[in-house]
Backbone as CSV, one residue per row, in Angstrom:
resi,resn,N_x,N_y,N_z,CA_x,CA_y,CA_z,C_x,C_y,C_z
1,MET,40.226,184.481,46.594,41.119,184.182,47.694,42.371,183.519,47.158
2,PRO,43.520,184.008,47.523,44.743,183.373,47.062,44.955,182.036,47.742
3,CYS,45.638,181.167,47.053,45.992,179.893,47.663,47.350,179.473,47.147
4,ALA,47.984,178.615,47.875,49.271,178.088,47.455,49.064,176.649,47.034
5,LEU,49.657,176.278,45.926,49.621,174.903,45.461,51.023,174.348,45.583
6,VAL,51.168,173.246,46.264,52.468,172.604,46.369,52.502,171.510,45.323
7,LEU,53.372,171.676,44.322,53.412,170.734,43.206,54.556,169.748,43.356
8,SER,54.270,168.526,43.009,55.296,167.500,42.939,55.018,166.731,41.663
9,ILE,55.793,166.956,40.646,55.483,166.532,39.287,55.117,165.055,39.135
10,PRO,55.788,164.083,39.765,55.421,162.694,39.499,54.065,162.278,40.053
11,LEU,53.480,163.019,40.991,52.250,162.591,41.641,51.025,163.133,40.915
12,GLY,50.144,162.244,40.457,48.912,162.672,39.812,49.172,163.268,38.448
13,TYR,48.107,163.427,37.683,48.260,163.963,36.328,48.806,165.377,36.344
14,PHE,48.282,166.223,37.205,48.747,167.596,37.255,49.873,167.790,38.256
15,GLY,50.166,166.801,39.056,51.259,166.908,39.996,50.928,167.694,41.246
16,VAL,49.669,167.983,41.472,49.302,168.744,42.659,49.236,167.803,43.847
17,ARG,50.077,168.079,44.823,50.139,167.234,46.005,49.317,167.796,47.148
18,LYS,49.253,169.108,47.218,48.595,169.733,48.357,48.060,171.101,47.929
19,VAL,46.826,171.423,48.329,46.235,172.729,48.038,45.927,173.400,49.367
20,VAL,46.503,174.579,49.559,46.380,175.301,50.820,45.926,176.728,50.522
21,MET,44.992,177.231,51.317,44.559,178.616,51.180,45.347,179.480,52.161
22,VAL,45.876,180.582,51.644,46.614,181.551,52.450,45.863,182.868,52.302
23,THR,45.262,183.355,53.385,44.379,184.500,53.255,44.459,185.432,54.457
24,GLY,44.060,186.648,54.232,43.964,187.621,55.309,42.585,187.644,55.935
25,ASP,41.662,186.845,55.391,40.298,186.782,55.920,40.284,186.134,57.303
26,SER,39.137,186.252,57.970,39.001,185.691,59.322,39.114,184.170,59.281
27,LYS,39.462,183.603,60.412,39.649,182.163,60.509,38.351,181.413,60.228
28,ASP,37.219,181.934,60.716,35.930,181.268,60.504,35.577,181.183,59.024
29,VAL,35.763,182.292,58.302,35.465,182.316,56.866,36.398,181.365,56.125
30,ALA,37.686,181.437,56.425,38.669,180.580,55.757,38.389,179.111,56.019
31,GLU,38.029,178.792,57.262,37.741,177.403,57.620,36.523,176.890,56.844
32,GLU,35.499,177.700,56.720,34.290,177.304,55.992,34.584,177.098,54.508
33,ILE,35.317,178.004,53.900,35.670,177.868,52.477,36.544,176.636,52.277
34,ALA,37.527,176.447,53.142,38.417,175.282,53.035,37.624,173.982,53.143
35,ARG,36.635,173.961,54.009,35.800,172.765,54.164,34.936,172.555,52.914
36,GLN,34.347,173.622,52.398,33.440,173.508,51.246,34.156,173.010,49.996
37,ILE,35.375,173.438,49.787,36.072,173.025,48.560,37.166,171.988,48.818
38,SER,37.132,171.376,49.991,38.010,170.250,50.352,39.492,170.566,50.203
39,LEU,39.920,171.678,50.788,41.340,172.019,50.763,42.096,171.174,51.777
40,ASP,43.390,171.042,51.573,44.233,170.287,52.493,44.556,171.074,53.756
41,GLY,44.401,172.379,53.695,44.679,173.208,54.860,44.465,174.667,54.544
42,PHE,44.597,175.515,55.559,44.459,176.948,55.353,45.229,177.700,56.415
43,TYR,45.593,178.910,56.072,46.209,179.857,56.983,45.387,181.131,56.873
44,ALA,44.884,181.641,57.997,43.983,182.784,57.966,44.509,183.936,58.814
45,GLU,43.873,185.094,58.629,44.164,186.314,59.382,45.638,186.708,59.250
46,LEU,46.150,186.613,58.025,47.561,186.894,57.777,47.756,188.264,57.146
47,LEU,48.839,188.906,57.506,49.286,190.133,56.851,50.189,189.723,55.686
48,PRO,50.444,190.647,54.730,51.284,190.270,53.583,52.629,189.664,53.974
49,GLU,53.271,190.200,55.006,54.570,189.626,55.408,54.404,188.234,56.009
50,ASP,53.233,187.977,56.618,52.962,186.633,57.138,52.781,185.639,55.996
51,ASN,52.178,186.109,54.905,51.995,185.253,53.722,53.346,184.750,53.215
52,VAL,54.325,185.648,53.190,55.659,185.265,52.723,56.250,184.195,53.640
53,LYS,56.082,184.350,54.952,56.598,183.355,55.904,55.932,181.992,55.690
54,VAL,54.615,182.009,55.430,53.892,180.756,55.195,54.421,180.074,53.935
55,ILE,54.623,180.837,52.866,55.140,180.264,51.617,56.544,179.698,51.842
56,GLU,57.360,180.387,52.618,58.697,179.874,52.915,58.622,178.553,53.677
57,GLU,57.677,178.445,54.618,57.481,177.182,55.347,57.031,176.073,54.389
58,LEU,56.083,176.406,53.502,55.595,175.413,52.545,56.707,174.955,51.605
59,GLU,57.583,175.869,51.220,58.703,175.498,50.358,59.653,174.523,51.053
60,LYS,59.833,174.701,52.364,60.716,173.803,53.108,60.147,172.394,53.170
61,GLU,58.826,172.264,53.338,58.216,170.941,53.472,57.824,170.325,52.133
62,ALA,57.814,171.116,51.076,57.375,170.631,49.763,58.394,169.678,49.160
63,GLN,57.883,168.704,48.426,58.741,167.798,47.670,58.788,168.220,46.213
64,GLY,58.324,169.403,45.942,58.292,169.925,44.581,58.277,171.432,44.613
65,LYS,57.596,172.014,43.662,57.514,173.462,43.534,56.290,173.995,44.259
66,VAL,56.404,175.209,44.777,55.275,175.881,45.404,54.760,176.917,44.416
67,VAL,53.475,176.813,44.112,52.809,177.748,43.206,51.855,178.576,44.045
68,PHE,51.949,179.901,43.917,51.041,180.791,44.633,50.175,181.502,43.616
69,VAL,48.861,181.461,43.843,47.903,182.122,42.963,47.275,183.260,43.743
70,GLY,47.368,184.483,43.214,46.808,185.642,43.898,46.407,186.718,42.919
71,ASP,45.695,187.727,43.442,45.235,188.795,42.557,45.398,190.195,43.125
72,GLY,45.740,190.319,44.377,45.757,191.635,45.000,47.133,192.227,45.146
73,ILE,47.177,193.507,45.511,48.447,194.190,45.717,49.196,193.579,46.895
74,ASN,48.453,193.043,47.859,49.090,192.398,49.008,49.749,191.072,48.636
75,ASP,49.407,190.543,47.475,49.959,189.263,47.044,51.290,189.399,46.316
76,ALA,51.666,190.610,45.927,52.875,190.801,45.129,54.132,190.226,45.795
77,PRO,54.370,190.461,47.096,55.588,189.882,47.700,55.589,188.350,47.677
78,VAL,54.417,187.747,47.854,54.336,186.285,47.863,54.491,185.740,46.446
79,LEU,53.907,186.427,45.471,54.059,186.011,44.076,55.534,186.016,43.677
80,ALA,56.269,186.996,44.178,57.699,187.073,43.875,58.482,185.986,44.597
81,ARG,58.071,185.609,45.785,58.806,184.648,46.616,58.550,183.195,46.223
82,ALA,57.345,182.896,45.780,56.990,181.510,45.430,57.831,181.030,44.246
83,ASP,57.949,179.713,44.126,58.668,179.157,42.978,58.007,179.592,41.671
84,VAL,56.680,179.569,41.663,55.911,180.042,40.514,54.786,180.916,41.044
85,GLY,54.753,182.171,40.610,53.694,183.086,41.010,52.700,183.249,39.871
86,VAL,51.423,183.063,40.180,50.373,183.166,39.165,49.411,184.265,39.592
87,ALA,49.255,185.280,38.744,48.324,186.374,39.032,47.054,186.176,38.207
88,MET,45.928,186.456,38.842,44.644,186.443,38.153,44.472,187.836,37.561
89,GLY,44.557,187.951,36.244,44.713,189.246,35.590,43.493,190.102,35.403
90,ALA,42.293,189.550,35.330,41.128,190.361,35.002,40.869,191.422,36.061
91,LEU,40.849,191.029,37.300,40.596,191.973,38.379,41.819,192.173,39.255
92,GLY,42.936,191.587,38.856,44.135,191.657,39.671,44.785,193.031,39.634
93,SER,45.556,193.317,40.661,46.250,194.600,40.729,47.441,194.595,39.778
94,ASP,47.862,195.783,39.386,49.021,195.899,38.502,50.280,195.350,39.155
95,ALA,50.405,195.540,40.469,51.584,195.040,41.181,51.650,193.517,41.111
96,ALA,50.506,192.848,41.289,50.473,191.384,41.215,50.804,190.911,39.806
97,ILE,50.247,191.588,38.814,50.479,191.195,37.419,51.942,191.376,37.040
98,GLU,52.555,192.475,37.475,53.960,192.740,37.156,54.907,191.767,37.849
99,THR,54.534,191.314,39.032,55.418,190.454,39.835,55.320,188.984,39.443
100,ALA,54.175,188.566,38.954,53.912,187.142,38.704,54.742,186.591,37.554
101,ASP,54.989,185.287,37.631,55.648,184.576,36.538,54.653,184.263,35.429
102,VAL,53.397,184.017,35.826,52.326,183.662,34.902,51.132,184.558,35.211
103,VAL,50.473,185.060,34.173,49.270,185.864,34.371,48.131,185.193,33.622
104,ILE,47.071,184.871,34.348,45.862,184.330,33.741,44.956,185.527,33.485
105,MET,44.566,185.742,32.250,43.900,186.980,31.876,42.411,187.021,32.198
106,ASP,41.906,186.082,32.928,40.563,186.178,33.494,40.629,185.621,34.906
107,ASP,39.519,185.564,35.572,39.537,185.131,36.973,39.014,183.715,37.147
108,LYS,39.412,182.822,36.245,39.020,181.420,36.327,40.248,180.583,36.694
109,PRO,40.336,180.126,37.933,41.499,179.313,38.333,41.666,178.043,37.504
110,SER,40.589,177.567,36.869,40.688,176.364,36.034,41.652,176.571,34.868
111,LYS,41.905,177.819,34.501,42.840,178.097,33.406,44.265,177.686,33.779
112,LEU,44.557,177.611,35.065,45.877,177.159,35.505,46.116,175.720,35.069
113,LEU,45.118,174.870,35.234,45.248,173.469,34.819,45.360,173.362,33.301
114,ARG,44.615,174.211,32.593,44.716,174.233,31.131,46.129,174.645,30.709
115,GLY,46.694,175.625,31.419,48.058,176.060,31.131,49.075,174.956,31.352
116,ILE,48.869,174.167,32.401,49.767,173.041,32.666,49.677,172.019,31.526
117,ARG,48.443,171.732,31.080,48.264,170.803,29.959,48.981,171.301,28.705
118,ILE,48.812,172.579,28.386,49.451,173.150,27.201,50.968,173.108,27.343
119,ALA,51.478,173.440,28.530,52.925,173.442,28.751,53.512,172.046,28.580
120,ARG,52.821,171.034,29.092,53.321,169.655,28.935,53.319,169.231,27.475
121,ARG,52.271,169.606,26.760,52.207,169.257,25.341,53.313,169.980,24.574
122,MET,53.519,171.243,24.906,54.564,172.027,24.239,55.939,171.460,24.532
123,GLN,56.153,171.001,25.771,57.439,170.405,26.121,57.699,169.162,25.263
124,GLY,56.672,168.363,25.032,56.818,167.191,24.166,57.179,167.580,22.741
125,ILE,56.548,168.623,22.231,56.838,169.084,20.872,58.256,169.630,20.779
126,VAL,58.698,170.343,21.805,60.072,170.869,21.804,61.068,169.717,21.754
127,TRP,60.834,168.668,22.544,61.744,167.519,22.513,61.726,166.827,21.152
128,GLN,60.539,166.725,20.538,60.468,166.155,19.189,61.326,166.967,18.229
129,ASN,61.187,168.286,18.295,61.940,169.155,17.388,63.440,169.042,17.617
130,ILE,63.861,168.991,18.878,65.293,168.887,19.175,65.858,167.573,18.653
131,ILE,65.177,166.478,18.926,65.667,165.158,18.488,65.695,165.069,16.965
132,PHE,64.643,165.574,16.320,64.588,165.551,14.857,65.720,166.387,14.260
133,ALA,65.912,167.609,14.775,66.955,168.488,14.237,68.342,167.887,14.438
134,LEU,68.602,167.373,15.639,69.915,166.767,15.874,70.131,165.543,14.986
135,GLY,69.085,164.742,14.805,69.205,163.561,13.945,69.557,163.928,12.518
136,VAL,68.858,164.919,11.953,69.133,165.334,10.572,70.526,165.950,10.468
137,LYS,70.883,166.809,11.426,72.200,167.451,11.376,73.332,166.427,11.501
138,LEU,73.194,165.470,12.427,74.224,164.439,12.568,74.323,163.574,11.315
139,THR,73.173,163.294,10.715,73.178,162.518,9.472,73.948,163.250,8.375
140,PHE,73.676,164.556,8.225,74.360,165.305,7.172,75.817,165.582,7.506
141,ILE,76.160,165.662,8.780,77.578,165.776,9.147,78.296,164.489,8.750
142,GLY,77.668,163.351,9.065,78.258,162.062,8.679,78.388,161.920,7.179
143,LEU,77.312,162.290,6.455,77.376,162.220,4.990,78.425,163.179,4.431
144,GLY,78.565,164.347,5.054,79.577,165.316,4.605,80.984,164.791,4.817
145,ILE,81.210,164.146,5.960,82.534,163.577,6.249,82.882,162.497,5.238
146,LEU,81.868,161.701,4.854,82.094,160.632,3.878,82.105,161.139,2.448
147,GLY,81.835,162.437,2.264,81.842,163.018,0.922,80.585,162.715,0.132
148,GLU,79.520,162.279,0.788,78.280,161.912,0.100,77.265,163.062,0.038
149,ALA,77.469,164.112,0.822,76.536,165.241,0.828,77.289,166.521,0.511
150,THR,76.675,167.334,-0.333,77.289,168.622,-0.664,76.832,169.673,0.341
151,MET,77.480,170.823,0.268,77.117,171.928,1.154,75.675,172.358,0.898
152,TRP,75.244,172.382,-0.344,73.880,172.809,-0.677,72.842,171.824,-0.156
153,GLU,73.137,170.564,-0.197,72.210,169.578,0.371,72.075,169.764,1.878
154,ALA,73.183,170.044,2.539,73.146,170.277,3.981,72.350,171.539,4.309
155,VAL,72.539,172.600,3.521,71.786,173.845,3.733,70.305,173.591,3.500
156,PHE,69.968,172.884,2.431,68.568,172.572,2.139,67.948,171.732,3.267
157,ALA,68.695,170.766,3.768,68.206,169.935,4.874,67.994,170.783,6.128
158,ASP,68.912,171.698,6.396,68.794,172.540,7.582,67.563,173.441,7.490
159,VAL,67.342,174.053,6.351,66.160,174.903,6.151,64.902,174.050,6.218
160,GLY,64.949,172.880,5.631,63.795,171.973,5.677,63.455,171.573,7.100
161,VAL,64.468,171.274,7.897,64.242,170.923,9.300,63.579,172.082,10.030
162,ALA,64.058,173.305,9.785,63.483,174.476,10.444,62.007,174.631,10.079
163,LEU,61.668,174.457,8.807,60.266,174.575,8.383,59.397,173.476,8.991
164,ILE,59.900,172.260,9.007,59.149,171.149,9.602,58.917,171.406,11.088
165,GLU,59.932,171.934,11.773,59.780,172.236,13.198,58.748,173.327,13.435
166,VAL,58.710,174.317,12.560,57.695,175.371,12.697,56.301,174.778,12.540
167,PHE,56.103,173.959,11.527,54.783,173.339,11.323,54.432,172.397,12.475
168,ASN,55.405,171.672,12.975,55.182,170.781,14.113,54.762,171.588,15.349
169,THR,55.422,172.721,15.573,55.085,173.558,16.717,53.708,174.177,16.567
170,MET,53.297,174.484,15.350,51.974,175.067,15.121,50.852,174.097,15.484
171,MET,51.170,172.826,15.626,50.154,171.844,16.011,49.607,172.122,17.406
172,ILE,50.339,172.853,18.224,49.867,173.172,19.576,48.624,174.049,19.506
173,LEU,48.401,174.730,18.397,47.226,175.602,18.270,45.922,174.825,18.163
174,LYS,46.001,173.544,17.854,44.780,172.740,17.733,44.199,172.438,19.096
């Protein structure tokens, strides 16, 4: 069943503020599932165009990004409309996979949280690399202006920075 996640980055570790199910299933089924897994709300008996309207409403009230997770051909318009569209790839339709911003290659929604963890860690590594590279480059520009660094030293430092950044980025594989 597709659901929309309304994200607000500062709140909670994952930033999930509200979890809502958006489905074409009957209201009774949706209500029971929403109760069993403690969702914040649900919208049931919707057609694909109704799903888009619901996502637009959620975007208006959201204090962050709206993430829609779906797997069917009927989800493609909503995946395209949401701030972030996530398709469940194992059993998902080709239309959903092509439209989504993110594709999870199996049908385990828990992989979404793992992806968020990896993305946050990667963002930290990118900032480390940027700060390190700028620091070394500014240092060698200053040394070059003062006549203390040769062109070859600057080239060696630049190549060294690139290699260090590659090794630093490879740490995400652990």
